[in-house]
Structure formats: structure tokens, C-alpha cells
C-alpha positions, -999 to +999 in steps of 0.1 A: +000+000+000+013+035-009+021+057+021+001+088+028+029+111+016+031+091-016-006+096-022-001+133-016+028+134-040+007+118-068-023+140-062-001+171-061+016+160-093-018+157-110-030+191-097+002+209-106+003+193-141-033+205-147-023+240-137+006+240-161-014+225-190-042+249-183-019+279-188-002+263-218-036+258-234-044+295-228-011+303-247-023+279-275+006+254-271+002+221-290-003+188-271+034+180-268+043+215-256+014+215-231+025+181-218+061+194-213+049+225-194+026+203-172+055+178-166+080+206-157+054+221-134+048+188-117+084+175-113+105+207-114+104+216-077+109+180-066+138+175-090+156+206-076+149+194-041+162+159-047+194+172-063+200+194-033+194+165-010+217+143-031+191+117-039+179+104-072+149+125-085+117+105-078+104+107-114+136+088-126+126+059-103+088+058-105+071+064-139+038+074-121+049+110-123+049+108-161+016+088-160+000+114-137+010+142-161-005+122-190-037+117-171-038+154-164-033+161-201-062+138-209-084+155-183-078+189-198-083+175-234-116+159-224-129+187-202-110+216-217-141+234-227-150+238-190-115+239-176-102+267-198-133+288-194-132+288-156-109+317-146-103+302-112-094+267-124-057+275-126-057+291-091-075+261-075-052+234-090-021+255-085-029+261-048-037+224-042-004+214-058+014+241-038+000+228-005+006+191-012+041+195-026+051+216+004+042+188+027+059+162+005+091+182+003+092+189+041+086+153+049+113+140+026+140+164+040+129+159+076+129+121+072+165+122+059+176+139+092+179+175+081+170+202+106+135+218+104+147+250+087+162+230+059+130+209+057+110+242+054+132+254+026+129+220+008+092+221+012+091+257-003+113+247-032+092+216-039+060+237-039+072+268-056+100+260-080+079+240-105+056+271-108+086+293-115+098+270-143+062+268-157+059+306-158+093+309-175+083+283-201+051+303-209+069+337-208+053+351-177+068+367-147+069+340-120+043+343-093+070+339-067+085+372-078+052+391-077+036+407-047+012+378-042+017+355-012+031+323-028+063+309-015+056+326+018+025+304+021+049+274+019+071+287+046+041+293+069+027+258+062+061+242+068+065+260+101+031+248+112+039+213+101+071+213+122+052+227+152+027+199+149+055+173+148+072+186+179+039+187+197+037+150+192+009+148+166+007+119+143+027+124+111-003+122+088-023+146+110+007+171+109+008+167+071-029+175+068-027+205+090+005+218+073-010+214+038-043+230+049-023+259+063-006+265+029-039+263+011-057+287+034-028+311+035-027+313-002-065+316-006-070+342+022-041+362+009-056+364-026-092+369-013-082+398+010-054+411-012-027+405+015+007+412-001+043+415+010+058+450+009+072+460-025+108+470-026+110+503-044+142+513-062+154+547-074+129+563-098+100+540-088+066+556-082+039+548-057+017+535-086 
């Protein structure tokens, strides 16, 4: 039976792949290009994390990541008429992927014996880096560099996850709470337009 983290990983892969394919379709990519964008979105953050942790990237061991992306591609093709028209589709799937991948990245680093602050960084990289690569591929300014709360939601969720662990909660309960924190932080920040301060350089205006 797959572990709870493995299930989260595959669900996050599916959600992130849909977010990438959704944006690629809006840019009128062909099927191959859309699949590549979805795959990069899904495995990009985890690949960077695994390279930093000096382990073999998960998608090179388990083909399910490629299969999940293919399923996401099929989902968008079959239901594209509804998926593309819904303006909040990208946000929903991107936020789900962000939350789940943050938990997966934190869990992997923490289980390897790294301190909590490294685990939080690995969770943030797992959650946010794939989105950065996706936005670069489709020629957009990455969300992480805009004023929206994105990677900071990963940091907050990772910190809550660690606090739950040191308080003695079961690992799967801590994972659920940590992932939910990421999701809520992102949703509430967008809903109430909560942003980080913008660094203004010489010649910048208030507008």
C-alpha cells in the first residue's frame, strides 16, 4: 500500500500538471508543448529538491509522475471546454499542488535527518520551483516574484507542520494541518489582497 505522503505526492503531481497544462492551453501550445509544461510544473520543484538532498529524483525511479501528467493532459483535453473557461481553475489546482508539494518536500527532507529549517526550505522549493519553471516556459513573470503571497505560504505551512510534529501529533495529522495551512494562507491572501511590501528602487513611483 502506498504511504500517505506518496498519495499526496501523486495528487499534487496531478494538480500541478493541470495548472501547467491549463496555462499552456491558454497560450495555445500544441499537445506536446502543453505536456512538457505540465510535466515541468509537476516535477520541477521535486527535482531541484532531490538534487540538493543528493538523492535520485523521484520521477527517474517511478514512472507514475509521467503517467499522472499524461492523465492530467487527458483530463484537460476531455474537459478543456470547461477547464479553460473557468478563470479560477488555474488558481485552484495550483494552490492544491502548492499545498501538497510543500508537505511532501518537508517530509522528505525531515525524514533524511535534516533540521527543520532545511525541511521548510525544501518544502518551499518543492512547492514553488515548479511554478517558477512553468511561468518561464510560458513567458510570464513567475508568481513567486510578484507581490502575491506564494512561496511565503509554503514557509508558513512548513513551520506549522514542524510545530505539529514537535507537539507529538501523528505524522499524517501534521501533514494534513500543514498542507491545509498552505492552502488557506494562499486563498486568504488572494481573497483579502494581502501582499508583501514591494521593494522600491530609485525612480519608482507609488503606482
